[in-house]
C-alpha positions as CSV (number, residue, x, y, z in Angstrom):
1,M,-0.5,-27.6,9.3
2,A,-4.0,-27.0,8.1
3,R,-5.0,-25.3,11.3
4,I,-2.9,-22.2,10.6
5,L,-5.0,-21.4,7.5
6,L,-8.3,-21.1,9.4
7,P,-9.9,-17.7,9.5
8,E,-9.8,-17.8,13.3
9,D,-6.0,-17.9,13.4
10,Y,-5.7,-15.1,10.8
11,G,-8.3,-13.0,12.8
12,L,-6.3,-13.3,16.0
13,V,-2.9,-12.3,14.5
14,A,-4.6,-9.6,12.4
15,A,-6.1,-8.1,15.6
16,A,-2.6,-8.0,17.2
17,M,-1.1,-6.4,14.0
18,L,-3.9,-3.9,14.0
19,A,-3.0,-2.7,17.5
20,V,0.7,-2.7,16.6
21,G,0.1,-0.7,13.4
22,L,-2.0,1.9,15.3
23,L,0.8,2.5,17.9
24,Q,3.4,2.6,15.1
25,T,1.4,5.2,13.3
26,F,1.0,7.4,16.4
27,M,4.8,7.4,16.7
28,D,5.8,7.7,13.1
29,F,8.1,10.7,13.0
30,G,8.6,10.6,9.2
31,A,12.4,10.5,9.2
32,T,12.8,8.7,5.9
33,T,10.3,11.0,4.2
34,A,12.3,14.0,5.4
35,L,15.5,12.5,4.1
36,L,14.0,11.8,0.6
37,R,12.9,15.4,0.2
38,L,16.4,16.7,0.4
39,S,18.6,16.6,-2.7
40,N,21.9,16.3,-0.9
41,P,21.5,15.7,2.9
42,A,24.6,16.1,5.1
43,A,25.9,13.3,7.3
44,D,24.5,14.8,10.5
45,Y,21.0,15.0,9.0
46,I,21.3,11.3,7.9
47,N,22.4,10.2,11.3
48,S,19.7,12.2,13.0
49,A,17.1,10.5,10.8
50,W,18.5,7.1,11.8
51,T,18.5,8.1,15.5
52,L,14.9,9.3,15.2
53,K,14.0,5.8,13.8
54,I,15.5,4.1,16.8
55,I,13.7,6.5,19.2
56,Q,10.5,5.7,17.4
57,G,11.0,2.0,17.5
58,T,11.9,2.0,21.2
59,A,8.8,4.1,22.0
60,V,6.5,1.8,20.1
61,S,7.9,-1.3,21.7
62,V,7.5,0.1,25.2
63,A,4.0,1.3,24.4
64,I,3.0,-2.2,23.0
65,I,4.2,-4.0,26.2
66,A,2.7,-1.4,28.5
67,L,-0.7,-1.5,26.8
68,S,-0.9,-5.2,25.9
69,G,-3.3,-6.0,28.7
70,V,-5.6,-3.1,27.8
71,I,-5.5,-4.0,24.1
72,G,-6.4,-7.6,24.9
73,K,-9.4,-6.5,27.0
74,F,-10.6,-4.0,24.4
75,L,-10.5,-6.5,21.6
76,Q,-11.8,-9.2,23.9
77,K,-8.9,-11.4,22.9
78,P,-6.7,-11.8,26.0
79,E,-4.6,-14.5,24.2
80,I,-3.0,-11.8,22.0
81,I,-0.9,-10.4,24.9
82,H,2.0,-12.7,24.3
83,I,1.8,-12.1,20.5
84,L,2.1,-8.4,21.2
85,W,5.1,-8.8,23.4
86,T,6.8,-10.8,20.6
87,F,6.0,-8.1,18.1
88,A,7.4,-5.4,20.4
89,V,10.8,-7.1,20.5
90,A,10.8,-7.5,16.7
91,I,9.9,-3.8,16.1
92,F,12.7,-2.6,18.3
93,L,15.2,-4.7,16.5
94,A,13.8,-3.6,13.1
95,S,14.3,0.1,14.1
96,L,18.0,-0.5,14.2
97,G,18.1,-1.2,10.5
98,N,20.6,0.7,8.3
99,I,19.4,4.1,7.1
100,G,21.6,3.3,4.1
101,L,18.6,1.7,2.4
102,T,17.0,5.1,2.2
103,L,20.2,6.5,0.8
104,A,20.1,3.8,-1.9
105,V,16.6,5.0,-2.9
106,K,18.0,8.6,-3.1
107,D,20.7,7.2,-5.4
108,F,18.1,5.5,-7.5
109,N,19.4,2.1,-6.5
110,F,16.1,0.3,-6.3
111,K,17.6,-3.1,-6.9
112,L,18.9,-3.3,-3.4
113,G,15.6,-2.7,-1.7
114,A,13.8,-5.0,-4.1
115,K,16.2,-7.8,-3.3
116,I,15.8,-7.3,0.4
117,D,12.0,-7.2,0.1
118,V,11.9,-10.4,-1.9
119,I,14.3,-12.3,0.5
120,S,12.3,-11.0,3.5
121,K,9.1,-12.3,2.1
122,I,10.7,-15.7,1.3
123,A,12.1,-15.8,4.8
124,S,8.7,-15.0,6.3
125,V,6.9,-17.7,4.4
126,A,9.7,-20.3,5.1
127,V,9.5,-19.6,8.8
128,T,5.7,-19.7,8.8
129,L,5.7,-23.1,7.1
130,S,8.6,-24.5,9.2
131,V,7.0,-23.4,12.6
132,G,3.6,-24.5,11.3
133,M,4.8,-28.1,10.8
134,V,5.8,-28.3,14.5
135,Q,3.5,-25.9,16.3
136,K,0.3,-26.0,14.1
137,S,-1.1,-22.8,15.6
138,H,-1.3,-19.0,15.1
139,W,2.3,-18.9,16.3
140,A,3.5,-20.0,12.9
141,L,2.0,-16.8,11.5
142,V,3.5,-14.7,14.3
143,M,7.0,-16.1,13.8
144,G,6.7,-15.6,10.1
145,I,5.9,-11.9,10.7
146,V,8.9,-11.6,13.1
147,A,11.2,-13.1,10.4
148,G,9.9,-10.4,8.0
149,Y,11.0,-7.7,10.6
150,I,14.4,-9.2,11.3
151,T,15.6,-10.1,7.8
152,P,15.9,-6.5,6.5
153,L,17.8,-5.6,9.6
154,V,20.6,-8.1,8.9
155,L,20.6,-7.6,5.1
156,S,20.7,-3.7,5.4
157,Y,24.1,-3.8,7.1
158,A,25.4,-6.7,5.0
159,W,24.6,-5.1,1.7
160,H,25.0,-1.4,2.2
161,P,28.3,0.2,3.2
162,Y,26.9,3.2,5.2
163,R,27.4,3.0,8.9
164,P,25.2,5.4,10.8
165,T,26.1,6.9,14.2
166,W,23.9,8.3,17.0
167,S,23.1,12.0,16.5
168,T,20.3,14.3,17.7
169,E,21.6,17.5,16.0
170,K,19.0,17.7,13.3
171,V,16.1,15.9,15.1
172,G,14.3,19.1,15.8
173,E,14.6,20.2,12.2
174,I,13.2,16.9,11.0
175,W,10.3,17.1,13.4
176,K,9.5,20.6,12.3
177,L,9.1,19.3,8.7
178,T,7.2,16.1,9.5
179,K,4.9,16.9,12.4
180,W,2.0,17.4,10.0
181,L,2.9,14.2,8.1
182,L,2.5,12.5,11.5
183,L,-1.0,13.8,11.9
184,A,-1.8,12.8,8.3
185,S,-0.4,9.3,9.0
186,I,-2.5,8.9,12.1
187,G,-5.6,9.9,10.1
188,S,-4.6,7.6,7.3
189,F,-4.2,4.7,9.6
190,V,-7.5,5.4,11.3
191,L,-9.2,5.6,7.9
192,R,-7.5,2.5,6.4
193,K,-7.8,0.4,9.6
194,G,-10.9,2.0,11.1
195,D,-13.1,-0.5,9.3
196,E,-11.0,-3.4,10.7
197,I,-11.3,-2.0,14.2
198,I,-15.0,-1.9,13.8
199,A,-15.1,-5.3,12.2
200,S,-13.0,-6.9,15.0
201,K,-15.5,-5.5,17.5
202,I,-18.8,-6.3,15.8
203,G,-17.8,-9.6,14.1
204,T,-16.7,-12.9,15.4
205,S,-13.1,-14.1,14.9
206,H,-14.3,-16.1,11.9
207,E,-16.0,-13.1,10.3
208,Y,-13.2,-10.8,11.1
209,G,-10.7,-13.3,9.6
210,L,-12.7,-13.4,6.4
211,Y,-12.9,-9.6,6.2
212,N,-9.2,-9.0,7.0
213,V,-7.8,-11.7,4.6
214,G,-10.3,-10.7,1.9
215,A,-9.3,-7.1,2.2
216,D,-5.6,-7.9,2.1
217,L,-5.9,-10.2,-0.9
218,G,-8.1,-7.7,-2.8
219,Q,-5.6,-4.9,-2.3
220,L,-2.5,-7.1,-2.9
221,P,-2.1,-6.7,-6.7
222,V,-2.3,-2.9,-6.8
223,Q,-0.3,-2.5,-3.6
224,E,2.5,-4.6,-5.0
225,I,2.6,-2.6,-8.3
226,G,1.6,1.0,-7.3
227,P,4.2,1.8,-4.6
228,A,6.9,0.1,-6.7
229,M,6.1,2.5,-9.6
230,L,6.2,5.5,-7.3
231,K,9.2,4.7,-5.3
232,A,11.5,6.9,-7.4
233,L,9.1,9.8,-7.8
234,L,9.9,11.9,-4.7
235,P,13.7,11.7,-5.0
236,V,13.5,12.4,-8.7
237,L,11.3,15.5,-8.2
238,S,13.5,16.7,-5.4
239,S,16.5,16.5,-7.7
240,M,14.8,18.6,-10.4
241,E,15.1,22.4,-10.7
242,D,12.2,24.2,-9.2
243,A,10.4,24.6,-12.5
244,E,6.7,24.3,-11.9
245,E,5.7,23.5,-15.5
246,Y,8.2,20.6,-15.9
247,I,7.3,19.1,-12.5
248,N,3.6,19.3,-13.1
249,D,4.1,17.7,-16.5
250,A,6.0,14.9,-14.8
251,I,3.2,14.4,-12.3
252,H,0.6,14.2,-15.1
253,R,2.7,11.6,-17.0
254,T,3.2,9.6,-13.9
255,T,-0.5,9.7,-13.0
256,A,-1.4,8.6,-16.5
257,A,1.1,5.8,-16.4
258,I,0.1,4.4,-13.0
259,N,-3.6,4.6,-13.7
260,T,-3.0,2.8,-17.1
261,I,-1.5,-0.1,-15.2
262,I,-3.6,-0.3,-12.0
263,W,-7.1,-0.1,-13.3
264,P,-7.1,-3.2,-15.6
265,I,-5.4,-5.1,-12.8
266,A,-7.9,-3.9,-10.1
267,L,-11.1,-4.3,-12.1
268,G,-9.9,-7.6,-13.7
269,F,-9.1,-9.0,-10.2
270,A,-12.4,-7.8,-8.9
271,V,-14.3,-9.6,-11.6
272,L,-12.3,-12.8,-11.0
273,S,-12.5,-12.5,-7.2
274,E,-14.4,-15.7,-6.7
275,H,-12.1,-17.8,-8.8
276,A,-9.0,-16.2,-7.3
277,T,-10.3,-16.7,-3.8
278,A,-11.1,-20.4,-4.4
279,I,-7.6,-21.0,-6.0
280,L,-5.5,-18.9,-3.6
281,L,-7.3,-19.6,-0.3
282,G,-9.4,-22.7,-0.8
283,P,-13.1,-23.4,-0.9
284,K,-13.6,-22.7,2.9
285,W,-12.6,-19.0,2.2
286,I,-15.1,-18.4,-0.5
287,E,-17.1,-16.1,1.7
288,A,-14.2,-13.7,1.6
289,A,-14.6,-13.2,-2.2
290,K,-17.0,-10.3,-1.8
291,Y,-14.3,-8.4,0.2
292,V,-11.7,-9.3,-2.4
293,Y,-13.9,-7.8,-5.0
294,A,-14.6,-4.5,-3.1
295,F,-11.0,-3.9,-1.9
296,A,-9.5,-4.6,-5.4
297,I,-11.5,-1.5,-6.5
298,I,-10.8,0.5,-3.3
299,S,-7.0,0.0,-3.7
300,A,-7.1,1.5,-7.2
301,L,-9.1,4.5,-6.0
302,Q,-6.6,5.1,-3.3
303,T,-3.6,4.8,-5.6
304,A,-5.0,6.8,-8.5
305,T,-4.0,10.2,-7.1
306,A,-0.8,9.0,-5.3
307,P,1.6,10.9,-7.6
308,I,-0.4,14.1,-6.9
309,K,-0.1,13.5,-3.2
310,I,3.6,13.2,-3.6
311,L,3.6,16.6,-5.4
312,L,1.9,18.1,-2.3
313,T,4.5,16.6,-0.1
314,L,7.3,18.0,-2.3
315,R,5.8,21.5,-2.1
316,G,5.6,21.3,1.7
317,H,1.8,21.2,2.0
318,T,1.8,18.5,4.7
319,R,-0.7,20.3,6.9
320,T,-3.2,20.4,4.0
321,Q,-2.6,16.7,3.4
322,S,-3.4,15.9,7.0
323,M,-6.7,17.8,6.7
324,Q,-7.5,15.9,3.5
325,V,-7.1,12.6,5.3
326,W,-9.3,13.6,8.2
327,R,-12.0,14.8,5.8
328,E,-11.9,11.4,4.1
329,F,-12.2,9.7,7.5
330,A,-15.3,11.9,8.3
331,V,-16.9,10.7,5.1
332,F,-16.1,7.1,5.9
333,A,-17.5,7.4,9.4
334,G,-20.7,9.0,8.2
335,A,-21.3,6.5,5.4
336,A,-20.5,3.5,7.7
337,G,-22.9,4.8,10.3
338,L,-25.7,5.0,7.8
339,L,-25.0,1.6,6.1
340,I,-23.9,-0.7,8.9
341,T,-27.3,-1.7,10.1
342,H,-28.3,-2.8,6.6
343,S,-25.2,-4.5,5.2
344,G,-23.2,-5.7,8.2
345,L,-19.4,-5.9,7.7
346,Y,-19.7,-5.3,3.9
347,S,-21.0,-1.8,4.6
348,L,-17.6,-0.9,5.9
349,A,-16.1,-1.7,2.5
350,I,-18.8,0.3,0.8
351,A,-18.1,3.2,3.1
352,R,-14.4,3.0,2.3
353,A,-15.1,3.2,-1.4
354,I,-17.3,6.3,-1.0
355,A,-14.6,8.0,1.1
356,S,-11.9,7.1,-1.4
357,I,-13.9,8.7,-4.3
358,T,-14.5,11.9,-2.4
359,N,-10.8,12.0,-1.5
360,L,-9.8,11.6,-5.1
361,F,-11.7,14.8,-6.1
362,D,-10.5,16.6,-2.9
363,V,-6.8,15.9,-3.9
364,L,-7.3,17.1,-7.5
365,L,-8.9,20.4,-6.4
366,T,-6.3,21.0,-3.7
367,A,-3.4,20.4,-6.2
368,K,-5.1,22.8,-8.6
369,N,-5.3,25.5,-6.0
370,L,-1.9,25.0,-4.3
371,C,0.3,23.7,-7.1
372,R,-1.6,25.0,-10.2
373,L,-2.0,21.4,-11.5
374,D,-4.4,21.3,-14.4
375,V,-7.6,19.4,-13.2
376,K,-8.7,18.5,-16.8
377,S,-5.4,16.8,-17.5
378,S,-5.5,15.0,-14.2
379,L,-9.0,13.8,-14.8
380,L,-8.1,12.5,-18.2
381,A,-5.0,10.7,-16.8
382,I,-7.3,8.9,-14.3
383,F,-10.6,8.3,-16.1
384,R,-9.4,7.4,-19.6
385,P,-7.8,4.1,-18.4
386,L,-10.6,3.6,-15.9
387,A,-13.3,3.8,-18.6
388,I,-11.4,1.4,-20.9
389,A,-10.7,-1.0,-18.0
390,A,-14.4,-1.0,-17.0
391,A,-15.3,-2.1,-20.5
392,M,-12.7,-4.8,-20.3
393,A,-14.1,-5.9,-16.9
394,V,-17.6,-6.3,-18.5
395,L,-16.0,-8.5,-21.3
396,V,-14.2,-10.6,-18.7
397,H,-17.5,-11.0,-16.7
398,L,-19.3,-12.2,-19.7
399,L,-16.5,-14.7,-20.5
400,N,-16.6,-15.9,-16.9
401,A,-20.2,-17.1,-17.3
402,E,-19.0,-19.6,-19.9
403,F,-16.4,-21.4,-17.7
404,T,-16.9,-23.4,-14.5
405,N,-13.2,-24.3,-14.1
406,P,-11.6,-21.4,-12.2
407,Y,-8.1,-22.0,-13.7
408,L,-9.4,-22.0,-17.3
409,A,-11.6,-19.0,-16.6
410,I,-8.6,-17.0,-15.3
411,I,-6.3,-18.0,-18.2
412,I,-8.9,-17.1,-20.9
413,S,-9.9,-13.9,-19.1
414,L,-6.2,-12.8,-18.8
415,I,-5.5,-13.4,-22.5
416,T,-8.8,-12.0,-23.8
417,G,-9.2,-9.1,-21.3
418,G,-5.5,-8.1,-21.5
419,G,-5.5,-8.1,-25.3
420,A,-8.7,-6.1,-25.5
421,Y,-7.5,-3.6,-23.0
422,T,-4.2,-3.1,-24.7
423,F,-5.9,-2.7,-28.1
424,A,-8.4,-0.2,-26.8
425,I,-5.8,1.9,-25.0
426,L,-3.7,2.2,-28.2
427,V,-6.7,3.1,-30.3
428,V,-7.8,5.9,-27.9
429,W,-4.2,7.1,-27.6
430,T,-4.0,7.3,-31.4
431,L,-7.3,9.2,-31.6
432,L,-6.0,11.7,-29.1
433,G,-3.0,12.5,-31.3
434,K,-0.4,10.1,-29.7
435,P,0.5,12.3,-26.6
436,N,3.6,11.5,-24.6
437,G,2.8,8.8,-22.1
438,I,3.2,5.2,-21.2
439,E,2.0,4.1,-24.6
440,S,4.7,6.1,-26.5
441,M,7.3,4.8,-24.0
442,A,6.2,1.2,-24.6
443,I,6.2,1.6,-28.4
444,N,9.7,3.2,-28.3
445,Q,11.0,0.4,-26.1
446,I,9.6,-2.2,-28.5
447,K,11.3,-0.4,-31.5
448,Q,14.6,-0.3,-29.6
449,L,14.4,-4.0,-28.8
450,K,13.6,-4.8,-32.5
451,R,16.5,-2.7,-33.7
452,G,18.8,-4.4,-31.3
453,K,17.6,-7.8,-32.5
454,D,18.1,-6.8,-36.1
455,N,21.6,-5.7,-35.4
């Protein structure tokens, strides 16, 4: 069982997933995004989106099988060929999933998707552990990932009544809308995974495993919270009247809310990265802690402007978004080229951080020019919680020096850091005149709960 937790095993499976993700991105036709942008899509549009998903899944599966040999030679890992074939089958089956899950999001039924996500993760872990007890190899990880693909397929039909039918009537219309999103998705994947491609080539399987797992763990807290908070934003905005002032105000509030949440989580997790790595992965993974630290911060930088990017999508500026992504990639490539001879694999994380910062300001200026979104308000929404969270992180760092037990250090840091951050946020909010935001929402909720308890 212990063998499946070695960096070499994770590195091998991660390399296969990297190739799969690249092919999926090159063939991502954006069907669900197109569906979410419409306030009341007709049945033929919904069915065409489902059909496009199947076409996409079939194309990806065929491409994976056809290119598996080439991929194995390029990554110098011929043993991943059979892993790729297994993933190809799983991806095709997953593409048959019910489009009703997207309709549930449009109807603001997020409970269904959350239930399926949780059960899929449980199934993935259960299969990994079960196969690992017998196989004791990377195939435990592979089969766990396959279970994560297949479970949503089954549950989507079991738990949602919509039954899609094959239709190509609106495929052309969907493609016309999403072709620039495809280019943006390709650029985003190359940017997000370009460092891993380089790491897999210049590092050993052990080093790549440390980099990959450290990056995934570092991004995990913000990735679990950020997208969940934003899931409703696009369908909500698409249902609003086309009133620029109200929509922009909603974007500012959402940006402030999400940054208020993600920055203390990201910076706190970064400061506690060594303790978290030792507890969650074990002592043999301690070398991955530096990547956990870096990618915790990178994940927050990438999420900070996510609501504003959704605004650009809503307004149809998909071509501009694709150019933004490629400009960010150019910055990453340039920074990585300058740093890689000095810092090795860690230079890739530094380059990602530099590129994320430049993209943050690029998004703000673009939204100002195209959507008349006030830059000052956007900066305040991002950097007010960032500054307070940074002060909290310093406090947590100082506390860490007093504790050698990682469990005790994390518990004390969570209590002290969380309390200090909450207090500071409320003080600054009061000094600013108590503007509408997540603070006022939280206080109103507490008052309602208190009134309910008194009654």
